[in-house]
C-alpha positions in Angstrom: 68.0 -39.2 23.5 67.8 -36.3 25.9 69.5 -34.0 23.3 66.8 -34.9 20.7 64.0 -34.0 23.2 65.7 -30.7 23.9 65.7 -29.9 20.2 62.1 -30.8 19.8 61.1 -28.7 22.9 63.1 -25.8 21.4 61.3 -26.1 18.1 57.9 -26.1 20.0 59.0 -23.0 22.0 60.0 -21.2 18.8 56.7 -22.0 17.1 54.7 -21.0 20.2 56.5 -17.7 20.3 55.8 -17.0 16.6 52.1 -17.8 17.2 51.9 -15.5 20.2 53.6 -12.7 18.2 51.0 -13.1 15.4 48.1 -13.1 17.8 49.5 -10.0 19.5 50.0 -8.2 16.2 46.5 -9.1 15.0 44.8 -7.8 18.2 46.8 -4.6 18.3 46.6 -3.7 14.6 44.6 -0.5 13.9 41.1 -1.1 12.7 40.7 0.1 9.1 38.4 3.1 8.9 36.4 4.7 6.2 34.7 8.1 5.9 32.1 6.8 3.4 28.7 6.8 5.1 26.5 3.6 4.7 24.4 3.7 1.7 20.6 3.1 1.7 17.9 3.2 -0.9 15.2 3.8 1.6 13.2 7.0 1.6 11.0 8.6 4.3 8.0 7.0 2.5 9.4 3.6 3.2 9.2 4.1 7.0 5.4 4.9 6.9 3.4 2.0 8.2 -0.4 2.6 7.8 -2.8 1.0 10.2 -4.5 -2.1 8.7 -7.5 -4.2 9.7 -7.6 -8.0 9.7 -11.3 -8.6 8.8 -12.0 -12.2 7.6 -15.8 -12.2 7.4 -19.0 -10.0 7.6 -19.0 -9.8 11.4 -15.3 -8.7 11.7 -15.6 -6.2 8.9 -18.6 -4.7 10.6 -16.7 -4.5 13.9 -13.6 -3.0 12.2 -15.3 -0.3 10.2 -18.5 0.8 11.8 -18.1 4.3 13.2 -14.6 4.8 11.7 -13.3 7.6 9.5 -11.4 6.4 6.4 -9.7 8.0 3.4 -10.0 6.5 -0.1 -6.8 4.7 -1.2 -8.1 3.2 -4.5 -9.1 6.5 -6.0 -11.2 6.8 -9.2 -11.5 3.0 -9.3 -14.5 1.9 -7.1 -18.1 2.7 -8.0 -20.5 3.6 -5.2 -24.3 3.7 -5.0 -27.0 5.7 -3.3 -28.3 4.3 0.0 -31.2 5.7 1.9 -33.6 4.3 4.5 -32.2 0.8 4.2 -32.5 0.8 0.4 -29.5 0.3 -1.8 -29.9 1.5 -5.4 -27.7 -0.8 -7.4 -29.2 0.4 -10.7 -27.9 4.0 -10.5 -24.2 4.6 -9.8 -23.4 7.7 -7.8 -19.9 7.8 -9.5 -16.4 6.7 -8.4 -14.7 7.5 -5.2 -12.1 10.2 -5.7 -8.6 9.7 -4.2 -8.2 10.5 -0.5 -11.9 11.4 -0.1 -12.7 11.4 3.6 -15.6 9.1 4.5 -17.4 8.4 7.8 -18.5 4.7 7.9 -21.9 4.3 9.4 -22.4 0.6 8.9 -21.4 -2.5 6.9 -24.1 -4.5 5.1 -24.5 -7.4 2.7 -26.7 -7.2 -0.5 -27.2 -9.2 -3.6 -27.0 -7.3 -6.9 -30.1 -7.7 -9.1 -28.1 -9.3 -11.9 -26.2 -11.7 -9.7 -26.2 -15.3 -11.0 -26.3 -18.4 -8.9 -23.0 -20.2 -8.6 -22.4 -23.8 -7.6 -20.4 -23.9 -4.3 -20.9 -27.6 -3.7 -22.4 -30.5 -5.6 -26.0 -29.7 -6.0 -25.7 -26.4 -4.0 -26.0 -23.1 -5.9 -26.0 -19.7 -4.2 -25.9 -16.1 -5.4 -22.8 -14.2 -4.4 -23.5 -11.3 -2.1 -21.6 -8.0 -2.0 -20.2 -6.7 1.3 -20.7 -2.9 1.3 -19.6 -0.1 3.6 -22.4 2.5 4.2 -20.9 5.9 4.5 -21.4 9.7 4.4 -18.8 11.7 2.5 -17.0 14.5 4.4 -19.0 17.7 4.0 -22.2 16.0 2.8 -25.4 14.7 4.4 -26.3 12.0 1.8 -25.6 8.4 2.5 -24.0 5.9 0.0 -22.7 2.4 -0.1 -19.5 1.1 -1.7 -18.5 -2.6 -2.2 -15.6 -3.7 0.0 -15.7 -7.4 -0.8 -17.9 -10.4 -1.5 -19.5 -13.4 0.2 -19.7 -16.5 -1.9 -21.5 -19.1 0.1 -19.8 -18.0 3.4 -16.4 -17.7 1.7 -15.4 -14.0 2.2 -13.0 -12.0 0.1 -12.4 -8.5 1.5 -10.4 -5.6 0.1 -10.6 -3.1 3.0 -6.8 -2.5 3.3 -6.5 -2.0 -0.5 -9.4 0.5 -0.6 -9.0 2.7 2.4 -6.5 4.4 4.7 -7.5 4.2 8.3 -5.1 7.0 9.2 -5.1 10.6 7.8 -2.7 10.5 4.8 -1.6 14.0 5.6 -0.3 12.9 8.9 1.2 9.7 7.5 3.1 11.7 4.8 3.6 15.0 6.6 7.2 15.1 5.3 5.9 15.9 1.8 6.3 19.6 0.8 3.2 21.9 0.6 3.5 22.1 -3.2 2.9 18.4 -3.4 -0.1 18.5 -1.2 -1.5 21.4 -3.0 -1.3 19.5 -6.3 -2.9 16.4 -4.6 -5.8 18.6 -3.4 -6.4 19.8 -6.9 -6.0 16.3 -8.4 -3.1 17.4 -10.5 0.4 15.9 -11.1 3.6 17.7 -12.0 7.2 16.6 -13.0 9.2 15.5 -10.0 6.3 13.9 -8.0 6.9 10.3 -7.2 4.5 7.4 -8.1 2.8 7.3 -4.7 2.2 11.1 -4.7 0.8 10.9 -8.2 -1.6 8.1 -7.2 -2.8 10.3 -4.3 -3.6 13.1 -6.9 -5.0 11.1 -9.8 -6.1 7.7 -8.4 -5.1 4.3 -9.6 -3.0 4.1 -12.7 -2.8 1.4 -15.4 0.7 0.4 -16.6 1.5 0.9 -20.3 4.2 -1.4 -21.3 6.8 -2.9 -19.0 8.8 -1.6 -16.1 8.6 -1.8 -12.3 7.4 0.6 -9.6 8.9 4.0 -10.1 10.3 3.2 -13.6 7.3 2.9 -15.9 4.5 4.7 -17.7 1.0 4.8 -16.1 -2.3 6.0 -17.6 -4.6 7.5 -15.1 -8.3 7.8 -15.9 -8.5 10.7 -13.5 -12.4 10.5 -13.4 -12.8 11.1 -17.1 -9.8 13.4 -17.6 -7.1 10.9 -18.5 -3.4 11.6 -17.9 -0.3 9.7 -18.8 2.7 9.9 -16.5 6.2 8.5 -17.1 8.4 7.8 -14.1 12.2 7.3 -13.9 13.9 6.6 -10.7 10.5 7.2 -9.0 10.2 10.7 -10.3 7.7 11.9 -12.9 9.6 13.0 -16.0 6.6 13.5 -18.3 3.0 14.4 -17.5 0.7 14.7 -20.6 -3.0 14.5 -21.3 -4.1 11.2 -22.7 -6.8 10.3 -25.1 
């Protein structure tokens, strides 16, 4: 009986020795190394985080914007109107805001358009939707205008401030772009090699033609009455042509 126990213990010792050897070899084996750098699809643009507001109603929009300087993000898309001595002229458009136009916000107001129709917001309750507008003076001008930034439907507010404006100077946000790109943006022109964001800064908001995702599609830009079609591949413009 004692001889059998000795054999069993011997087997245990052998197995334990093998396990210790395997553990030692694993812990002292050289770590595989590679000279290949980690890959990333991120660009410097992806690290830019513009300031945003969190307005939810008329009061907070007024607090967030009054006295602020903003730059137009939704270029050549939003109509603005003359505003003087508290009177808003809805009947006569002053044009559309060009991309990156610098504006000084003087106030935020609410107004009902003359052609607004009453809508039912509750059984038996009908109201006319009001527009929420930012009153502003364009950089380098003295005239005052107002531009819609949202709507109020019976106390239910929808605001588009972050979609319409930059609250930081875009030149500072994207100061890694080369001078040639900023020169084209200032002249509202696009050239081959510009990415989609740079092109929108130059020409405004584009409308997709056909399929494709961001950076791999064709966009038509109204460009304030001077339409341009731009095709992008791998987020670089490969074709820039006048459009009809």
